[in-house]
C-alpha positions in Angstrom: 25.0 -52.8 66.5 21.9 -50.7 66.9 23.8 -48.0 68.8 26.5 -47.9 66.2 24.0 -47.4 63.4 22.2 -44.9 65.5 25.4 -42.9 66.1 26.1 -43.0 62.4 22.7 -41.5 61.7 23.3 -38.8 64.2 26.7 -38.0 62.8 25.2 -37.9 59.3 22.3 -35.7 60.4 24.8 -33.3 62.1 26.8 -33.2 58.9 23.7 -32.3 56.9 22.8 -29.6 59.4 26.3 -28.1 59.3 26.3 -28.1 55.5 22.9 -26.5 55.5 24.1 -23.7 57.8 27.2 -23.2 55.7 25.5 -23.3 52.2 21.8 -22.5 52.5 21.7 -19.8 55.1 24.0 -17.3 53.4 22.3 -18.0 50.1 18.8 -17.3 51.4 20.1 -14.3 53.4 21.3 -12.8 50.1 18.0 -13.8 48.5 16.1 -12.1 51.2 18.0 -8.9 50.6 17.5 -9.2 46.8 13.8 -9.9 47.3 13.5 -6.9 49.5 15.2 -4.7 46.9 13.0 -6.2 44.2 9.8 -5.6 46.2 10.9 -2.0 46.8 11.6 -1.6 43.0 8.2 -3.0 42.2 6.7 -0.5 44.7 8.4 2.4 43.0 7.4 1.2 39.5 3.8 0.7 40.7 3.8 4.2 42.1 5.1 5.5 38.7 2.5 3.5 36.9 -0.3 4.8 39.1 0.9 8.4 38.6 1.0 7.8 34.8 -2.5 6.2 35.0 -3.9 9.3 36.8 -2.3 11.6 34.3 -3.8 9.7 31.5 -7.2 9.7 33.2 -7.1 13.5 33.6 -5.9 13.9 30.0 -8.7 11.7 28.8 -11.2 13.7 30.9 -10.0 16.9 29.2 -10.1 15.3 25.8 -13.6 14.1 26.4 -14.8 17.5 27.4 -13.2 19.1 24.3 -14.7 16.4 22.1 -18.2 17.1 23.7 -17.8 20.8 23.2 -16.8 20.3 19.5 -19.8 17.9 19.1 -22.1 20.7 20.3 -20.5 23.2 18.0 -20.8 20.8 15.0 -24.4 20.2 15.9 -25.0 24.0 16.0 -23.3 24.3 12.6 -25.6 21.5 11.2 -28.6 23.4 12.5 -27.4 26.7 10.9 -26.6 24.9 7.6 -30.1 23.4 7.5 -31.6 26.9 8.1 -29.4 28.5 5.4 -30.3 25.7 2.9 -34.0 26.2 3.7 -33.6 30.0 3.1 -31.8 29.3 -0.2 -34.6 27.0 -1.3 -37.2 29.6 -0.4 -35.3 32.3 -2.3 -34.8 30.0 -5.3 -38.6 29.4 -5.4 -39.1 33.2 -5.4 -36.6 33.6 -8.3 -38.5 30.9 -10.2 -41.8 32.7 -9.7 -40.2 36.0 -10.8 -38.8 34.4 -13.8 -42.2 33.1 -14.7 -43.7 36.6 -14.3 -41.0 38.0 -16.5 -41.7 35.5 -19.2 -45.4 36.3 -19.0 -44.7 40.1 -19.1 -42.4 39.6 -22.0 -45.1 37.8 -23.9 -47.5 40.7 -23.1 -45.0 43.3 -24.4 -44.4 41.2 -27.5 -48.2 41.1 -28.2 -48.5 44.8 -27.5 -45.6 45.6 -29.8 -47.3 43.6 -32.5 -50.5 45.6 -32.0 -48.6 48.9 -32.2 -46.8 47.7 -35.3 -50.2 46.8 -36.9 -51.8 50.1 -36.0 -48.8 52.1 -37.3 -48.9 50.0 -40.5 -52.6 50.9 -40.8 -52.0 54.5 -40.1 -49.3 54.6 -42.8 -51.6 52.9 -45.2 -54.3 55.4 -44.5 -51.9 58.3 -45.0 -50.7 56.8 -48.2 -54.2 56.5 -49.5 -54.9 60.1 -48.5 -51.8 61.3 -50.3 -52.8 59.2 -53.3 -56.3 60.6 -53.3 -55.0 64.1 -53.0 -52.6 63.3 -55.8 -55.6 62.3 -58.0 -57.2 65.7 -57.3 -54.1 67.3 -58.4 -54.3 65.4 -61.7 -57.6 67.1 -62.4 -55.8 70.4 -61.9 -56.8 71.3 -58.4 -53.4 72.0 -56.8 -54.9 73.1 -53.5 -58.1 73.5 -51.5 -58.1 77.3 -52.3 -58.0 76.5 -56.0 -61.0 74.3 -55.5 -62.8 77.0 -53.7 -61.8 79.8 -56.0 -62.9 77.8 -59.0 -66.5 77.8 -57.8 -69.0 79.5 -60.3 -71.1 80.9 -57.7 -71.5 81.2 -54.0 -73.6 78.1 -53.7 -70.9 76.0 -55.4 -68.3 77.7 -53.2 -70.3 76.6 -50.1 -70.6 73.1 -51.4 -67.0 72.8 -52.2 -66.0 74.2 -48.8 -68.3 71.7 -47.0 -66.8 68.9 -49.1 -63.3 69.9 -48.3 -64.2 70.2 -44.6 -65.7 66.8 -44.5 -62.7 65.3 -46.2 -60.4 67.0 -43.7 -62.5 66.0 -40.8 -62.5 62.4 -42.0 -58.8 62.3 -42.5 -58.3 63.9 -39.1 -60.6 61.4 -37.3 -59.0 58.5 -39.0 -55.5 59.6 -38.0 -56.5 60.7 -34.6 -58.2 57.3 -33.9 -55.1 55.5 -35.0 -52.9 57.8 -32.9 -55.1 57.3 -29.9 -55.0 53.5 -30.2 -51.2 53.6 -30.7 -50.9 55.8 -27.6 -53.1 53.6 -25.4 -51.2 50.5 -26.4 -47.9 52.2 -26.0 -48.9 53.4 -22.5 -49.9 49.8 -21.5 -46.7 48.6 -23.0 -44.7 51.1 -21.0 -46.5 50.0 -17.8 -45.8 46.4 -18.5 -42.2 47.2 -19.3 -41.9 49.2 -16.1 -43.5 46.4 -14.1 -41.1 43.9 -15.8 -38.2 46.1 -15.0 -39.3 46.2 -11.3 -39.6 42.4 -11.3 -36.1 42.1 -12.8 -34.8 44.4 -10.1 -36.6 42.3 -7.5 -35.1 39.1 -9.0 -31.6 40.6 -8.8 -32.2 41.5 -5.2 -33.3 37.9 -4.4 -30.2 36.6 -6.3 -28.0 38.9 -4.4 -29.6 37.6 -1.2 -29.0 34.0 -2.3 -25.3 34.8 -3.0 -25.0 36.3 0.5 -26.6 33.2 2.0 -24.2 31.0 0.0 -21.3 32.9 1.3 -22.5 32.4 4.8 -23.2 28.7 4.1 -19.6 28.3 2.9 -18.3 29.9 6.0 -20.4 27.7 8.3 -19.4 24.6 6.2 -15.7 25.4 6.5 -16.1 26.0 10.2 -17.9 22.6 10.6 -15.1 20.9 8.5 -12.5 22.5 10.8 -14.3 21.4 13.9 -14.8 17.8 12.6 -11.0 17.6 11.8 -10.2 18.9 15.3 -12.7 16.4 16.8 -11.1 13.5 14.8 -7.6 14.5 16.0 -8.9 14.6 19.6 -10.6 11.2 19.2 -7.4 9.7 17.9 -5.5 11.1 20.9 -8.3 9.8 23.2 -8.0 6.3 21.7 -4.3 6.4 22.0 -4.5 7.5 25.6 -7.1 4.8 26.3 -4.8 2.2 24.9 -1.9 3.5 26.9 -4.1 3.4 30.0 -4.9 -0.3 29.2 -1.2 -1.0 28.7 -0.5 0.7 32.1 -3.2 -1.3 33.8 -1.8 -4.6 32.4 1.7 -3.6 33.4 0.3 -2.7 36.9 -1.4 -6.0 37.3 1.8 -7.8 36.2 3.9 -5.8 38.6 1.3 -6.4 41.4 1.5 -10.2 40.7 5.3 -10.1 40.5 5.4 -8.1 43.8 3.0 -10.5 45.4 5.1 -13.5 44.2 8.2 -11.8 45.5 6.6 -11.1 48.8 5.6 -14.8 49.1 9.1 -15.8 48.1 10.5 -13.3 50.7 8.2 -14.8 53.3 9.1 -18.3 52.4 12.8 -17.5 52.3 12.6 -15.7 55.6 10.8 -18.6 57.2 13.4 -21.0 55.7 16.3 -19.0 57.1 14.7 -18.7 60.5 13.8 -22.4 60.4 17.4 -23.4 59.5 18.9 -21.1 62.0 16.5 -22.0 64.9 16.1 -25.8 64.3 17.9 -28.3 66.6 19.1 -30.7 63.9 20.4 -33.1 66.5 17.0 -33.5 68.1 15.5 -35.6 65.3 17.8 -38.2 63.7 17.3 -38.9 60.0 15.9 -42.5 59.8 17.4 -44.9 57.4 15.3 -47.9 56.3 16.9 -51.3 56.6 16.9 -51.5 52.8 19.3 -48.6 52.8 16.9 -45.7 51.9 17.3 -42.4 53.8 14.3 -40.4 54.8 14.3 -37.7 52.1 13.0 -34.7 54.1 15.2 -33.3 56.9 13.5 -33.1 60.2 10.1 -34.4 59.1 8.3 -37.7 59.7 4.7 -36.7 58.7 2.9 -38.3 55.8 0.1 -36.6 53.9 -0.8 -39.5 51.6 0.7 -42.9 51.3 1.1 -45.3 48.4 -2.2 -46.2 46.7 -2.0 -47.5 43.1 -5.8 -47.7 42.8 -6.1 -43.9 43.0 -3.5 -44.0 41.4 -1.1 -42.4 43.9 2.3 -43.9 43.7 4.8 -43.1 46.4 4.2 -40.9 49.4 3.6 -37.2 50.1 5.8 -36.1 52.9 4.9 -32.9 54.9 7.4 -30.6 56.5 7.5 -28.6 59.7 9.0 -25.5 58.0 8.5 -24.2 54.5 11.0 -25.2 51.8 13.0 -27.6 53.9 16.0 -29.3 52.2 15.3 -32.6 50.2 18.0 -35.2 50.6 19.0 -37.9 48.2 17.6 -41.1 49.7 20.3 -43.2 48.0 23.4 -42.4 46.1 23.4 -42.5 42.3 23.4 -40.5 39.1 20.8 -37.8 38.4 18.9 -38.8 35.2 16.2 -36.1 35.3 16.1 -32.6 36.7 13.5 -30.4 35.1 9.9 -29.1 35.3 7.7 -32.0 34.4 5.5 -31.7 31.3 2.6 -33.9 30.4 3.6 -36.6 27.9 7.2 -36.8 29.2 6.4 -39.3 32.0 6.9 -36.6 34.7 3.8 -34.4 34.1 2.2 -32.9 37.1 5.3 -33.2 39.3 6.4 -29.6 38.8 10.1 -29.3 39.6 11.2 -32.9 39.7 14.5 -34.9 40.2 15.0 -38.6 39.4 18.1 -40.4 40.7 19.2 -43.8 39.1 20.8 -46.1 41.7 22.3 -48.5 39.2 20.6 -51.7 40.3 17.3 -51.1 38.4 16.0 -48.9 41.2 15.5 -45.1 41.0 14.0 -42.5 43.3 11.8 -39.6 42.3 11.4 -36.3 44.2 8.5 -34.0 43.1 6.9 -30.6 43.6 10.2 -29.0 44.5 10.6 -25.2 45.0 14.1 -25.4 43.6 16.3 -28.1 42.0 20.0 -28.0 43.2 21.3 -30.8 40.9 21.7 -31.4 37.2 21.4 -34.3 34.9 24.5 -36.5 34.9 25.6 -35.4 38.4 26.7 -38.1 40.9 25.2 -37.6 44.3 25.6 -39.5 47.6 23.0 -40.5 50.1 22.1 -37.4 52.2 23.2 -34.8 49.6 20.8 -31.9 49.3 19.2 -32.1 45.8 16.5 -29.3 46.3 13.9 -27.7 48.5 10.4 -28.7 49.4 7.9 -26.7 47.4 4.4 -26.6 45.9 5.0 -26.6 42.1 3.1 -28.6 39.5 -0.2 -30.3 40.3 0.2 -29.8 44.0 -2.2 -28.7 46.8 0.2 -27.6 49.5 3.9 -27.6 50.4 5.2 -31.2 50.5 7.6 -33.6 48.8 6.3 -36.3 46.6 8.7 -39.3 46.9 8.7 -42.5 44.8 10.8 -45.6 44.5 10.7 -47.1 41.1 12.0 -50.4 39.7 12.8 -50.3 36.0 10.8 -47.2 35.8 7.6 -48.5 37.5 6.6 -47.2 40.9 6.6 -49.7 43.8 5.6 -49.3 47.5 8.1 -47.2 49.3 9.6 -48.4 52.6 8.3 -45.3 54.4 4.7 -45.7 53.2 
C-alpha cells in the first residue's frame, strides 16, 4: 500500500516536472530575452538623459555667466545714474543761486531807475522854473541879457548887471550840471548792474544747458539699464526653465535607474528560475502528501521558515525554497475564490500577491507573497496544478511561500507545520 502511494507521488511529481519544462521554461526564456532588451533600452534612455542633463548643465552655466555679466553692467548703470543725478542736483542748486542773484540785481536796477527818474524829474522841474523866471524877466521888457546890459545908465550899473547875469547863469549851470552828474553816476551804476545781471543770465543758461546735456545722458543710461534688466529677466526665465527641465530629467533618470534595477533583478530571478528548472532533478525529491490529502505546495522544498503560531499571530507556515521563484502547486483541488494583490481591510492585507482556493467542504487554502499568480477567480484547479511562483511581495522579508489552511475562513494548524 505504501509503495503504491509512493509510486503515485513519484508519477505525479514527474508529471509536474514535465509540465514545468514544457510551460515555464519557454516562457521565462522569452522573458529573459525581453528583460535583456528592456535593460538595454533603459541603458540607451539613461545615456540620452545623461547627455541631455549635461547639455542643460552647460546651458545653465552659460546663462549664469551672462546673468552675472548683466548684473555687473546694471550695477555700473546704477552708479552712473547716481552720479548724474548728483550732478543735476548740484547744477540745479547753482541755477537757484543764480536766480536769486538775478532777482536781487533786478531789485537794484529797479531802485536805480527810480532814482534816475526822480533826478530827471527834478532837472525838468528846475529847467521849468528857470524858463519861468526868464519869462518873468521878459514880461518886464528885457528880451535878452544884452538888452539888460545895454539898458544900463552907466558903467557901474553895467558891471552890476553883468555880475548879476553871470551869477544867474552860473547857478543855473551848477544846478543842471549837478543833476546831470547824479543822473550819469546812477546810470553808470545801473549799466554795471545790468551788465552783471546779463552775465548771470548767460551763466544761468550755461548751467541749464549743462543740466539738459546731463539729462540726455541720464536718459541714455536709464534706457540702457532697462534694456539690460529686460535681457536679464529673459535669461533668468530661461535659467529657471532649464533648471526645471534638469529636475525633470533627474526624476526621469532615477525612475529609469529604478526600473532598470528592477528589470535586472527580474532578469536575475528569471535566469535563476530557468537554470533551476532546467538543472533540477525532479525525481530526486518526491512531493509529499499528507494523510489528510494535502499536497506539499512548494515543489522540491521541505524547509520551514516559521510555523503556525496564533499567539504572534502567525497563522499557517512560511515555506522556503532552494531556488528563486519556484512553482507553487495547489495543495488540494477546488475553485479559486481569490487571486489578487492583498489590500489592508479586505482580509488579505500584507499577503502581496495571494491566491485562495475553496475546496467545497468548508476548508480553503491560502498561498501568499507570490511573485506571479497563474490562476483567476472562478477557475477550477486540481491538486498539483501550478497556481503561481514563490516571491517576496507584500509584507515579506525574503522569498518564501506563506501557506494556510482555513476552515470556514478561520486559519487552523496546517498538517505540514
